[in-house]
Backbone as CSV, one residue per row, in Angstrom:
resi,resn,N_x,N_y,N_z,CA_x,CA_y,CA_z,C_x,C_y,C_z
1,MET,0.743,-1.221,0.093,0.101,0.063,-0.245,0.646,1.387,-0.134
2,LYS,0.301,2.253,-0.814,1.171,3.413,-0.815,0.929,4.365,0.316
3,LYS,1.521,4.636,0.859,1.222,5.758,2.359,0.926,6.717,1.939
4,GLY,1.206,7.616,0.693,0.669,8.790,-0.016,-0.701,8.616,-0.202
5,SER,-1.172,7.331,-1.228,-2.466,6.983,-1.426,-3.448,6.954,-0.201
6,LYS,-2.896,6.661,0.892,-3.789,6.392,2.226,-4.531,7.784,2.553
7,PHE,-3.712,8.815,2.084,-3.982,10.404,2.616,-5.584,10.341,1.792
8,LEU,-5.707,9.750,0.572,-6.867,9.885,-0.280,-7.896,9.485,0.551
9,LEU,-7.941,8.360,1.342,-9.241,8.219,2.451,-9.360,9.038,3.321
10,LEU,-8.405,9.498,3.899,-8.949,10.619,4.960,-9.469,11.959,4.505
11,VAL,-8.872,12.249,3.161,-9.684,13.664,2.376,-11.071,13.146,2.092
12,SER,-11.391,11.805,1.640,-12.681,11.474,1.189,-13.596,11.417,2.034
13,SER,-13.007,11.121,3.529,-13.878,11.037,4.610,-14.375,12.142,5.149
14,LEU,-13.490,13.346,5.416,-13.555,14.337,5.899,-14.040,15.324,5.071
15,ILE,-13.916,15.426,3.775,-14.736,16.133,3.015,-16.242,16.170,3.078
16,LEU,-16.462,15.024,3.582,-18.105,14.645,3.502,-18.878,16.027,4.594
17,VAL,-17.783,16.443,5.542,-18.548,17.518,6.293,-19.372,18.347,5.539
18,GLY,-18.540,18.809,4.243,-19.020,19.816,3.791,-20.521,19.836,3.301
19,SER,-20.979,18.151,3.154,-21.950,18.029,2.643,-23.441,18.505,3.419
20,PHE,-22.908,18.811,4.824,-23.881,19.441,5.862,-24.048,20.838,5.661
21,PHE,-23.207,21.638,4.949,-23.375,22.827,5.214,-23.542,23.382,3.454
22,LEU,-23.716,22.697,2.553,-24.339,22.761,1.294,-25.458,22.229,0.951
23,PRO,-26.096,23.101,-0.086,-27.403,22.088,-0.501,-26.884,20.715,-1.555
24,LEU,-27.860,19.602,-1.692,-27.543,18.619,-2.337,-28.188,18.595,-3.833
25,TRP,-29.433,19.101,-3.682,-29.725,19.376,-4.799,-30.717,20.887,-5.147
26,THR,-30.958,21.345,-6.201,-31.750,22.576,-6.477,-32.612,22.277,-7.587
27,ILE,-33.947,22.536,-7.401,-34.921,22.905,-8.443,-35.219,24.360,-8.578
28,ALA,-35.003,24.675,-9.565,-35.322,26.071,-10.313,-36.617,26.218,-10.914
29,LEU,-37.486,27.432,-10.866,-38.524,27.547,-11.685,-38.436,28.687,-12.173
30,LYS,-38.980,29.085,-13.400,-38.931,30.418,-14.088,-40.394,30.360,-15.106
31,ALA,-40.832,31.292,-14.817,-41.747,31.938,-15.425,-42.307,33.159,-15.807
32,PRO,-43.206,33.460,-16.856,-43.068,35.156,-16.837,-43.607,35.928,-15.511
33,GLN,-44.307,35.476,-14.685,-44.805,36.127,-13.616,-43.661,36.046,-12.546
34,TYR,-42.793,35.101,-12.695,-41.566,35.100,-11.867,-40.170,35.260,-12.523
35,PRO,-39.938,36.211,-13.357,-38.634,36.494,-14.080,-37.384,36.233,-13.410
36,GLU,-37.547,36.525,-12.177,-36.497,36.273,-11.456,-36.150,35.038,-10.594
37,GLY,-37.263,34.012,-11.060,-37.048,32.821,-10.622,-37.308,32.232,-9.157
38,LEU,-37.705,31.160,-9.018,-38.301,30.586,-7.750,-37.022,29.441,-7.557
39,SER,-36.683,28.936,-6.458,-35.658,27.902,-6.144,-36.234,26.923,-4.815
40,MET,-36.024,25.875,-5.071,-36.255,25.162,-3.762,-34.747,24.391,-3.686
41,ASN,-34.009,24.437,-2.486,-32.566,23.806,-2.337,-32.918,22.568,-1.054
42,ILE,-32.713,21.459,-1.786,-32.951,20.184,-0.930,-31.118,19.883,-0.159
43,TRP,-31.152,19.865,0.917,-29.986,20.053,2.138,-30.107,18.464,2.639
44,LEU,-29.161,18.009,3.335,-29.224,16.824,3.922,-30.363,16.657,4.822
45,ASN,-30.617,17.936,5.319,-31.761,17.898,6.502,-32.908,18.810,6.615
46,LYS,-33.087,19.552,5.356,-33.590,20.366,5.349,-34.161,20.661,3.682
47,ILE,-35.139,21.671,3.609,-35.601,22.285,1.868,-35.366,23.525,2.468
48,THR,-34.740,24.745,1.847,-34.943,26.147,1.899,-35.197,26.667,0.474
49,GLY,-35.398,27.741,0.505,-35.494,28.682,-1.056,-36.944,29.211,-0.941
50,ASP,-37.882,28.995,-1.939,-38.912,29.854,-1.951,-39.955,28.728,-1.899
51,LEU,-39.800,28.218,-0.651,-40.721,26.457,-0.589,-42.383,27.270,-0.349
52,LYS,-42.594,28.526,0.467,-44.185,28.862,0.896,-44.710,29.177,-1.058
53,ILE,-43.842,30.027,-1.444,-44.447,30.405,-2.756,-44.705,29.248,-3.635
54,ILE,-43.850,28.301,-3.711,-43.912,26.996,-4.536,-45.065,26.078,-4.099
55,ASN,-45.283,26.155,-2.694,-46.369,25.281,-2.075,-47.910,25.955,-2.270
56,ASP,-47.899,27.524,-2.435,-49.081,28.006,-2.920,-49.335,27.999,-4.287
57,LEU,-48.377,27.857,-5.247,-48.705,27.418,-7.010,-49.055,26.181,-6.814
58,ASN,-48.520,25.351,-6.356,-48.773,23.903,-6.394,-50.039,23.364,-5.755
59,HIS,-50.446,24.163,-5.012,-52.157,24.247,-4.318,-52.882,24.180,-5.476
60,TYR,-52.714,25.155,-6.265,-53.759,25.599,-7.443,-53.828,24.278,-8.405
61,ILE,-52.769,23.566,-8.605,-52.814,22.248,-9.517,-53.025,20.858,-8.697
62,GLY,-53.148,21.146,-7.419,-53.586,19.854,-6.808,-52.256,19.184,-6.045
63,MET,-50.958,19.672,-6.162,-50.093,18.757,-5.527,-49.956,18.942,-4.157
64,LYS,-49.690,17.995,-3.431,-49.674,18.012,-2.144,-48.340,19.254,-1.710
65,GLU,-48.629,19.737,-0.375,-47.755,20.580,0.049,-46.502,19.961,0.307
66,ILE,-45.403,20.425,0.215,-44.215,19.819,0.531,-43.774,20.317,2.171
67,GLU,-43.814,19.536,3.146,-43.562,19.883,4.084,-42.244,18.952,4.391
68,PRO,-41.063,19.770,4.841,-39.901,19.413,5.033,-40.106,18.391,6.564
69,ASP,-40.514,18.834,7.517,-40.876,17.957,8.582,-41.507,16.421,8.706
70,SER,-42.288,16.286,7.460,-42.676,15.202,7.140,-41.918,14.274,6.299
71,ILE,-40.833,14.572,5.803,-39.999,13.999,4.967,-39.006,12.851,5.601
72,PRO,-39.397,11.751,5.879,-38.189,10.946,6.827,-36.828,10.909,6.166
73,GLU,-36.775,11.258,4.921,-35.460,11.163,4.342,-34.312,12.265,4.945
74,LEU,-35.302,13.300,5.139,-34.246,14.614,5.709,-34.254,14.290,7.083
75,LYS,-34.536,13.100,7.992,-34.089,13.002,9.205,-33.117,11.820,9.125
76,VAL,-33.009,10.922,8.455,-32.142,9.847,7.837,-30.905,10.308,7.438
77,MET,-30.959,11.010,6.395,-29.508,11.361,5.587,-28.560,11.886,6.487
78,PRO,-28.789,12.532,7.357,-27.331,13.421,7.856,-26.791,11.958,8.512
79,PHE,-27.497,11.025,9.548,-26.604,9.748,10.147,-25.983,8.877,8.835
80,ILE,-26.944,8.720,8.321,-26.105,7.847,6.835,-24.537,8.950,6.493
81,ILE,-24.684,10.125,6.152,-23.482,10.460,5.907,-22.603,10.335,6.896
82,ILE,-22.790,10.572,8.200,-22.095,10.523,9.500,-21.541,9.055,9.447
83,PHE,-22.310,8.041,9.315,-21.816,6.476,9.452,-20.787,6.492,8.316
84,LEU,-20.874,6.889,7.281,-19.979,6.857,5.850,-18.783,7.602,6.439
85,MET,-18.825,8.892,7.013,-17.552,9.413,7.398,-16.620,8.607,8.336
86,ILE,-17.371,8.071,9.293,-16.760,7.105,10.324,-16.295,5.755,9.834
87,LEU,-17.093,5.049,8.595,-16.737,4.082,8.079,-15.241,4.244,7.234
88,GLY,-15.381,5.673,6.693,-13.995,6.090,5.754,-12.902,6.264,6.858
89,LEU,-12.791,7.025,7.949,-11.794,7.308,9.023,-11.605,5.791,9.681
90,ILE,-12.172,4.845,9.776,-11.742,3.396,10.116,-10.896,3.138,8.854
91,ASN,-11.600,3.050,7.648,-10.628,2.637,6.475,-9.392,3.250,6.333
92,PHE,-9.007,4.891,6.731,-7.780,5.479,6.667,-7.168,4.664,7.871
93,PHE,-7.499,4.432,8.916,-6.801,3.759,10.071,-6.203,2.523,9.992
94,THR,-7.300,1.708,9.317,-6.557,0.203,9.191,-5.895,-0.322,8.280
95,GLY,-6.736,0.740,6.843,-6.031,0.461,5.463,-6.383,-0.934,5.093
96,ASN,-7.361,-1.541,5.445,-7.899,-2.571,5.186,-8.939,-2.282,3.746
97,LYS,-7.883,-3.042,2.669,-8.817,-2.734,1.224,-9.762,-3.627,0.941
98,LYS,-10.306,-4.541,1.737,-11.833,-4.979,1.764,-12.870,-4.080,2.350
99,LEU,-12.477,-3.472,3.261,-13.292,-2.632,3.845,-13.506,-1.461,3.077
100,VAL,-12.407,-0.881,2.247,-12.831,0.022,1.512,-13.285,-0.418,0.276
101,TYR,-13.486,-1.620,-0.175,-14.300,-1.841,-1.101,-15.689,-1.866,-0.792
102,ILE,-16.026,-2.446,0.423,-17.290,-2.505,0.984,-17.991,-0.890,1.067
103,TRP,-16.954,-0.129,1.496,-17.252,1.200,1.781,-17.543,1.960,0.463
104,VAL,-16.975,1.771,-0.432,-17.323,2.395,-1.787,-18.284,1.672,-2.571
105,GLY,-18.635,0.288,-2.346,-19.989,-0.337,-2.819,-21.210,0.211,-1.980
106,LEU,-20.700,0.330,-0.599,-22.121,0.992,0.047,-22.368,2.467,-0.309
107,PHE,-21.358,3.143,-0.562,-21.593,4.461,-1.109,-22.208,4.879,-2.325
108,ILE,-22.190,3.951,-3.324,-22.741,3.766,-4.478,-24.113,3.161,-4.403
109,LEU,-24.140,2.468,-3.749,-25.786,1.642,-3.850,-26.536,2.600,-2.801
110,LEU,-25.919,3.266,-1.859,-26.654,4.598,-0.984,-26.980,5.637,-1.999
111,GLY,-26.328,5.706,-2.982,-26.529,6.910,-3.821,-27.570,6.658,-4.830
112,ILE,-27.459,5.000,-5.377,-28.295,4.916,-6.230,-29.865,4.809,-5.752
113,VAL,-29.816,4.267,-4.648,-31.064,4.033,-3.753,-31.737,5.717,-3.373
114,GLY,-30.919,6.552,-3.040,-31.157,7.888,-2.944,-31.607,8.609,-4.112
115,LEU,-31.083,8.230,-4.953,-31.560,8.838,-6.269,-33.070,8.229,-6.492
116,TYR,-33.244,7.015,-6.807,-34.308,6.668,-6.971,-35.493,6.913,-6.208
117,ASP,-35.042,6.892,-4.731,-36.332,7.277,-3.747,-36.661,8.910,-3.980
118,PHE,-35.748,9.747,-4.485,-35.719,11.200,-4.925,-36.866,11.059,-6.000
119,TYR,-36.396,10.286,-7.110,-37.499,10.121,-8.171,-39.088,9.707,-8.038
120,LEU,-38.887,8.898,-6.907,-40.256,8.388,-6.419,-41.236,9.545,-5.583
121,TRP,-40.325,10.294,-4.957,-40.842,11.396,-4.228,-41.379,12.175,-5.388
122,GLU,-40.390,12.966,-6.507,-40.990,13.598,-7.328,-42.133,13.163,-7.950
123,TYR,-42.160,11.693,-8.549,-43.184,11.382,-9.114,-44.628,11.292,-8.274
124,ASP,-44.782,10.940,-6.958,-45.807,10.980,-5.995,-46.324,12.530,-5.959
125,TYR,-45.379,13.306,-5.824,-46.042,15.033,-5.833,-46.505,15.289,-7.117
126,GLY,-46.088,14.724,-8.140,-46.201,15.340,-9.539,-47.581,14.583,-10.138
127,HIS,-47.558,13.308,-9.927,-48.954,12.597,-10.439,-50.173,12.273,-9.374
128,ASN,-49.816,12.186,-8.060,-50.947,12.122,-7.185,-51.590,13.432,-6.907
129,LEU,-52.511,13.879,-7.596,-53.182,15.241,-7.415,-54.471,15.403,-7.082
130,ASN,-54.834,16.414,-6.327,-56.085,16.638,-5.490,-57.071,16.904,-6.863
131,PRO,-57.878,15.618,-6.923,-59.125,16.024,-8.165,-59.878,17.289,-7.976
132,ASN,-60.006,17.683,-6.873,-60.737,18.958,-6.635,-59.850,20.554,-6.998
133,ALA,-58.753,19.976,-7.353,-57.602,21.207,-7.561,-58.470,22.308,-8.835
134,ALA,-58.168,23.653,-8.354,-58.342,24.760,-9.270,-58.160,24.772,-10.645
135,ILE,-56.879,24.091,-10.916,-56.572,24.197,-12.210,-56.472,22.545,-12.674
136,LYS,-57.289,22.030,-13.516,-56.918,20.720,-13.969,-57.069,20.412,-15.335
137,ILE,-55.946,20.022,-16.218,-55.649,19.777,-17.580,-55.605,17.929,-17.555
138,PRO,-56.742,17.656,-17.988,-56.477,16.115,-18.557,-55.236,15.533,-18.865
139,GLY,-54.740,14.510,-18.254,-53.588,13.893,-18.728,-52.292,14.751,-18.287
140,MET,-52.456,15.715,-17.535,-51.352,16.311,-17.355,-50.535,16.042,-15.943
141,SER,-49.331,15.845,-15.923,-48.697,15.682,-14.643,-47.627,16.625,-14.436
142,TYR,-47.395,16.860,-13.281,-46.331,17.800,-12.656,-44.971,17.642,-12.187
143,GLN,-44.475,16.258,-12.513,-43.372,15.773,-11.879,-42.118,16.585,-12.629
144,PRO,-41.209,17.132,-11.729,-39.807,17.864,-12.082,-39.099,16.969,-12.819
145,PRO,-38.312,17.397,-13.654,-37.405,16.032,-14.111,-36.328,15.650,-12.920
146,LEU,-35.829,14.726,-12.658,-34.876,14.202,-11.759,-33.569,14.975,-12.292
147,ILE,-33.125,14.859,-13.233,-31.892,15.757,-13.691,-32.090,16.429,-15.265
148,GLY,-32.016,17.641,-15.316,-32.493,18.026,-16.425,-33.340,19.381,-16.285
149,THR,-34.068,19.672,-17.532,-35.247,20.611,-17.378,-36.437,20.090,-18.315
150,LYS,-37.506,20.834,-17.823,-38.607,20.359,-18.319,-39.752,21.483,-18.283
151,GLN,-40.606,21.688,-19.302,-41.670,22.762,-19.144,-42.825,22.191,-18.957
152,LEU,-43.246,22.741,-17.787,-44.550,22.607,-16.974,-45.602,23.669,-16.896
153,LEU,-46.488,23.818,-17.920,-47.375,24.580,-18.211,-46.434,25.953,-18.571
154,ASN,-46.310,27.078,-17.697,-45.873,27.974,-18.397,-44.542,28.284,-17.232
155,PHE,-44.158,26.974,-16.883,-42.827,27.094,-15.707,-42.191,26.237,-16.648
156,HIS,-40.665,26.828,-16.730,-39.604,26.042,-16.840,-38.641,25.984,-15.824
157,VAL,-38.727,24.169,-15.557,-38.282,23.743,-14.473,-37.038,23.138,-14.539
158,ALA,-36.004,23.635,-13.801,-34.351,22.967,-14.051,-34.443,22.108,-12.784
159,SER,-33.739,20.922,-12.738,-33.289,20.040,-11.707,-32.144,19.409,-11.562
160,TYR,-31.128,20.117,-10.828,-29.711,19.615,-11.057,-29.184,19.503,-9.485
161,PRO,-28.015,18.413,-9.679,-27.244,18.530,-8.260,-26.560,19.661,-7.892
162,SER,-26.745,19.877,-6.656,-25.815,21.093,-6.101,-24.299,20.722,-5.379
163,PHE,-23.916,21.747,-4.862,-22.443,21.668,-4.510,-22.273,20.288,-3.346
164,GLY,-23.299,20.400,-2.531,-23.220,19.145,-1.403,-23.066,17.947,-2.183
165,PHE,-23.810,17.449,-3.213,-23.827,16.340,-3.890,-22.739,16.153,-4.442
166,VAL,-21.932,17.201,-5.062,-20.662,17.042,-5.439,-19.669,16.562,-4.874
167,ILE,-19.867,16.996,-3.675,-18.719,16.890,-2.559,-18.675,15.357,-2.432
168,ILE,-19.979,14.607,-2.424,-20.424,13.465,-1.882,-19.636,12.444,-3.455
169,VAL,-19.846,13.072,-4.473,-18.977,12.380,-5.528,-17.550,12.366,-5.722
170,ILE,-17.183,13.511,-5.140,-15.455,13.884,-4.870,-15.073,13.005,-4.448
171,SER,-15.867,12.528,-3.164,-15.610,11.802,-1.966,-15.360,10.078,-2.287
172,ILE,-16.515,9.799,-3.240,-16.569,8.502,-3.867,-15.115,8.363,-4.691
173,ILE,-15.160,9.367,-5.449,-14.031,9.308,-6.923,-12.551,9.194,-5.899
174,LEU,-12.302,9.795,-5.041,-10.961,9.771,-4.168,-11.059,8.138,-3.655
175,ALA,-12.186,7.751,-2.988,-11.733,6.289,-2.636,-11.457,5.464,-3.507
176,ILE,-12.289,5.586,-4.916,-12.078,4.737,-6.025,-10.269,4.986,-6.647
177,ILE,-9.754,6.319,-6.566,-8.765,6.359,-7.045,-7.912,5.538,-5.814
178,TYR,-8.019,5.785,-4.559,-7.350,4.811,-3.816,-7.015,3.481,-3.964
179,LEU,-8.377,2.867,-4.431,-8.346,1.570,-4.500,-7.704,1.232,-5.936
180,ILE,-7.464,1.910,-6.685,-6.826,1.661,-8.226,-5.559,1.957,-7.890
181,LEU,-5.033,3.177,-7.236,-3.461,2.895,-6.866,-2.949,1.661,-5.928
182,ASN,-3.730,1.331,-4.951,-3.431,0.028,-4.448,-3.439,-1.287,-4.995
183,ARG,-4.365,-1.232,-5.945,-4.426,-2.543,-6.596,-3.294,-2.601,-7.881
184,ASN,-2.725,-1.513,-8.327,-1.663,-1.671,-9.161,-0.413,-1.834,-8.069
185,VAL,-0.456,-1.630,-6.777,0.887,-1.890,-5.945,0.906,-3.256,-5.789
186,SER,-0.207,-3.919,-5.762,-0.557,-5.219,-5.555,-0.123,-6.315,-6.479
187,LYS,-0.198,-5.732,-7.668,-0.026,-6.672,-8.849,1.702,-6.455,-9.110
188,VAL,2.259,-5.181,-8.786,3.553,-5.113,-9.009,4.488,-6.179,-8.379
189,LYS,3.967,-6.057,-6.871,4.480,-6.592,-5.869,4.667,-8.495,-6.441
190,GLU,3.597,-8.814,-7.033,3.471,-10.337,-7.575,4.385,-10.626,-8.350
């Protein structure tokens, strides 16, 4: 094992602290009546931005109100990141490559599950509409895109990962680089 490469595990673990201070995801809406735009930032444990205005607008089309306190993922995600940080630090101190593989695999699996869960959340909010809504357009759903842009009535909606998500991806990449560097060291010794 290269001693310098072990530093990657330390950095990979510690940079996850940044995901507590930056939003993971941003959904932005723009329309003629809101030329400055509206946004909703999803963090590990909260949702910020123009949530009240967005909820008021969503009411007219029959969408449920977005209530951060009722979203269980916002209560669980901080603990998942703390667990991943601790597991990463254990990897740094032990240098056990099998455990690093498990850590990276768990990281990727949790990322996929998280994105799928977010998609289902968006689907539920965009499709399960109140039949008594003030504005009803037959066949219309209001699910924002998971990643990318979409036109929903007169709103242009954009949904993209934000800085907290980028930190998580960098953490995974650093751990994978560590594994690649140390896999090559093992092959050279054989």
